[in-house]
N, C-alpha and C positions, 0 to 999 in steps of 0.2 A: 504493500500500500504506500510505503514511503519512496519506493524506487521511481524516479522520474523517467518518463518515456522520451524526454527531449529537453531542449533549453527553454526556459521561461523565467519570469521575474522571480527573484529570490524570495520575495514576500509570500509567494504562493507556497513555497516549500516550508517557510516558517509557520504559515497558517495551518497547513496540513499536519505538521509536526505537533503544533500546539493542540489541535483538535484530537489527534490520535493519542496524545500523552495525557489527555484529561480524564481518561478512564473509560468505564463502560463495561458491560458484562460480556460483550462479544458473543451473545447467544446465537445470533443468526449465522455467523460463519461457523460456529461450533456445530450447529445442526447440519450445515452443508458438508462439513468435513466428516462427521460421523456417518452421514448417509452415504457419502462417497466411498468411505472405507467398508461399510456394510455391503454395498453393492459391487465392490471390487473395481471401481472406476480408476482410471489412471491418476496417480497422485498429483502430478503437475496440473492437470485439468481441474480437479476438484478444489485444489488449493487456490488456483487462480479465480475460480468462480466464487469461492468463499470471500476472497479479498474484494472482488467487485461488488458483492452484496453489502459488505460492511462499508465500503466506500460510498455506495449509493445511500445507505442509511445515514452516514455522516453528512452527506450533502443535504438531505432532507432536514436534518437538525439545524443546519446553518440557516436555511430559509425559514424554518418554523420559528426559530428564536427571533429572527428579525421581524417576521409578521406579528408575532405575539408581543414584541417589545420586551422579551425576557432578557434580564441582565445576568442571570446565573443559570448554570446547568451543572448538575453533579457537584454543586457547591463552589464552582469556580466561575469567573467572568466568561460570558459568551463572547463570540467573535464580534458581534455587533456592539458589545459593551466597550470594546477596544478600538474598533474602527467605525467610520461613518457607513451609511447604508450602501453607498455605491460600491466600494471595495468588497463589502460583505456579500452583496448579491453576486458580484462577478466571481468571487472565490467559490461560492456555492455552485455557480454555473460550471466553473472549471472542474470542481470535484465530481459533478455529474458526468462531465466528459471523460474524466479519468476512470470513473466506474464503468462507463460504456467501453472504453478502450480495453480494460481488463477483461470484460465479458467477451469482447471480440477475440481476445487471445486464446480462448478455449477452442476456437475454430468451429463452433456450432452455430449455423444460421438460425435453426429453430430456437436455440437458447436466446439469441439476440432479439428475436421476435417477442418472446415472453418477458424478456428484460425491459424492452420498450413498452410493452403492454402494462407491466407493473408500474413503471414510472408514470404513465398516463393515468392509471388508476389512483395513484397517490396524489397527483396534482389535482385531478378531478374531485377527489375527496376534500381536499383543502379548499378549493373554490366553492364547492357546495356548502361547506361549513361557514364560509365567509358571507355568502349571499343569501342563503335560505334562512330567513328570520323566523318563519313559522312552519310547522309541519303537522299534517293530519295524524301522523303516527310517529310520536317521539321515539318509541322503542326501536322501530324499524330503521329510523334515521340514524340512531345510535349504532346499531349493528352494522349498517352500511358504512358508517364513518370509520369504525374501528377495523373493519375489514380493509378498507382503502388505506388507512393510516399505518396499520401494523401487520395484520394477518397476511396481506398480499405479499409482503416481503419475506415473511416466513415461508409462505407457500412456494415462492420461487426458489428458496433455498433447498427445497426437497424436490419439487417438480423439475427444476433446472438441472439438478444432478442426473435425473433419469434421462435427460436429453443428451448427456455425454456418453451414453452407451445404448445398447439395444435391449430394451426392456419391454415386457408385455404391458397391456393396458391395465391389468389388475395391479401390478406393481406401481405403475405411475399414479393411479387413482388413490391407492392406499397411502402413498407417501404425500401426495398432494393434500389429502384430508388430514393427515398427521400435521403437516405444516400449517394448514389453515386453522385447525383447532387449537394448537398450542399458541399460535399468534393471537387468536381471539382471547384465549385465557390470559395470556401475558398482559394484554391491554386492559382487560377487566381488573386484574390485580393491581396494575398501575393506577387505575382510577379509584380503587379502594384505598390504596396507600396515599393517594392525594388527600384523603380525608383523615386517615388514622395513623399514617406513618410518622416517623420522627423527622422533623423538618431538616435537621442537619444531615441526615442520611439520604433523604429524598432529594435534597439539593435544590429545593425551591420552596416558596411559601405554601403552606397547606391550603387545600381547597382552591388552588389557583385557577383550575378550570371553571369552577362555578363563579368565581369572581370575574371571569371574563365572559360570563354568560353561556358557558358550554355545559350542557346537561349530560352527565355521564351516568352509568348504571346505578350507583348508589342513590343519586338524586332522583332518578326515574322511579326506582322502587319506592322511595319515600313519597314521591308525588302521587303514586297510585293509591296510597292510603291517606292522603291529605285531603281535607274537605274542599279546598280551593282547586285542587287538581290542575286542569289545563290552564286555568287563569294564572295560577302561581307560576307555572312553567313558562308562560309568555313573559311574565314580569321578570323572572330570573334571566331568561334568554335575552331580553332587551335591557337588562341591567337597570331596572326601574326601582329597585329597592334601596332604601337608605342603608347605610353601613350597619347600623344597629340591628335592623331587620335581617340583613344578610347574615350577620354573625349568629343571630338566633337560629336561623334556618340551618346553618352549618352545624351548630351544636345538636340540633334535633336529629339531623341525618346521622351524625356520629353515634348518637344514643339509641337510634331506632334499629329495627330488624333489617333495614335496607342493606347494611353492611354484610350481615350473614347471608342474605339472599343473593347478593352479588358474588360473594365468595363461593356459594353453592353452585352458581352458574358456571364460574370458572372451573370448579372441580369437575363438573359434568363434562365440560369440553375437554379437559385434560384426560378424563377417562375414555372419551371417544377417540382421542389421539392415540392413547396407549393400545386400544383395541386394534387399531390399524396395523400395528407392528406384529400381530400374532401370525400373520401369513409368512413371516420371514423366519429362517432357521435361527436357533439360539446362537448368539455370539456376543462378545463384549460390547460391540457397537450398538446392537439392538438393546442390550441392557442399559447402556448409557443413555440412549434416546428415551427409554422408559423413565429413567431416573430424572432426566431433564424435564419431562412433562410433569413429574411430581414437584420438582424444585420450583418450577414457574408459579405454581399456585401456593407454595408455602414460604416463599421468600418474604423478607421484611423490608426490602428497599429496592 
């Protein structure tokens, strides 16, 4: 990921090094590597795909932080906290290009097609979130959003590996479902931790999504049982509440059954993911992928 494909401004190298050194769980490339090893794919190709996926993820974070005005990620200043918006946008664009360059190095045209499809899905999800102020179905909107934001990239980490070899449709579909479900579970747990995590470990202010008018699963489960229901959802979405009212809602969500309900949904998706792996012979990589599905719903940051 740090290896430059050619000459460019030294500030780009500095930015990439800063971003990659800021930490992160590296779960997406881990999924790709374990899947590649389990299927016996050529090592250089699955390592290259893993790097391209993490590079794509890094680029999306650069743009997300700029759009959201976030000054911290993982407890350290974001790129847009250090630079103006112009260089930040261009750096994100450059990292997207680096990700595509790495994907092309795998030599698979079908992989490049789903790589581009995934990037379009991610961007469309962000645009939809920015412009759709109301929804007739908040829950479906949420599920669509977290698929676009998170699960689609986990999905390409597994489906993409299958395109580096000759595998039957049963194998492809099982791994695609594994990737999608752990991605959905991962984002749901992230949304739970946004309410109940430790701020210094989460690396951003708690309930930051709700403060920006974004309704995540804990909030939606809470609203299902709230007398104001859809009316309160619209007030939260448009940020029409006074600070004291918002703080009260946040406390109520934390103390309600909504947190347990959201975690139960993540557990269910993790179980679906683990079930997909039963078609593969027992091996250390399959066991590690099962353990990863468990970790995703039990992590605390």
